N, C-alpha and C positions, 0 to 999 in steps of 0.2 A: 306579339310580332314585333320585330326590331324596326326602328325608324328607318325609312328609306326603302323598305321591302314591302311593296304594295302588290296586291293581286291584280288590280287594273289601274291604268292611268286615271288620275282624278277626273279629267274631262269626259272620258268614256264612261266612267262610273256614274257621273251626273246625268249623262244622256240616258243611260240604262234606267236610272231611278225615276226620271221624269217622263219616260216614254209611256204614253197611254194611247193605244190605237183608237181611231175614230169608231163610232158606233157602226156596226155592220161591216167593218173592215175585215177582209179575209187574209190579211198579211199574217204570216206566222210570227210568234213572239220574237223580239230582238234577242239575238244570241251573240256571244263573244267566245270564240273557241269552244263552241258547244255548250255554253253556259246560258241558261235562260235569265231574263231580267229578274224574275222572282228569286232565283238562286243568288244572284248578285246582291239583291236587297237583304236576303237572310244572312249572307256572309258579312255584309257591312254591319248588320245588327249584332252579330256574334262578336265582331271585332270591338264594337263600342262597349259591349257588355263585359268583355274580358279585360279591358284597360282599367286599372284602378284610378280613382280620382287623383288629380295632381295635388301634391302637397303645397302648402303655403310656405315655400322655402325661407323667405326672410324671417317669418315668425318662428319657425322651427329652429333655424340656425341661431337666432338670438338666444334661445334657451340653451342650445348645445354649447355656445361659446360664452355663456354668462360668466363663468369663472376663469376664463382664459386671460392671461396677463396681456396678450396682444389681441385684444378683442376685435378690432377692425380687420386685421389680416385673417383671423380665424373665421369671421363672418364671410369674407370674400371667398375663401377657399371652400367653406361649407356650402355656400350658395351654388358654386360651380358643381360640386359633387351632388348636391340635392337635385339640381336641374337634370343632370345626366342620369342619375339612378332613381329618382323619385322615392328616395328613402334616406332617412337620417336616423342613426341610432338614438335611442332615448338616453336621457341623462347627460352628464358633462364629462364622464370619464371614459377611458380607453377600454374598460372591461366589457362594454356593450357593443363594440364595433362589429363583432361576428353576426349580429342580428341582421345587418345589411351587407351581404357579401360584396355587392358591386362597390359600395362605399368603402368597405374594408380593404379591397384589393387595388383600388385606383392609385397609381403612382405618378410622380412627377417625371415626365420623359427626359428631363435634363440631368437629374441626379439620381433617379431610381428610388427616392424616398417616398413614403406614403404621402399622398396629396391631401387627403381629407382629415380634418382635425377630429 
């Protein structure tokens, strides 16, 4: 799921996750738009399972930019791309860019050139 697109506002989601009715309470389960709290919990668990672990961008980019003659600039750009895409092509050459489509297509908005090294 894309950042910024959430099913429920975070505060409401926390309320749903921590809601436990008192013993003997006859209140119906908390719902939001017809969604039970247990459903909200399962949706949250699915989202957490679907998201791949975040890369260690500084470490991965050091490897990617190891042979670049402008190492510092390469690392800066690579880290921006890595943070946005959570993917960095292996190796140091341009021949592996296609492995990370987001990284491969990101362009500089000012000049239209490829942003990621």
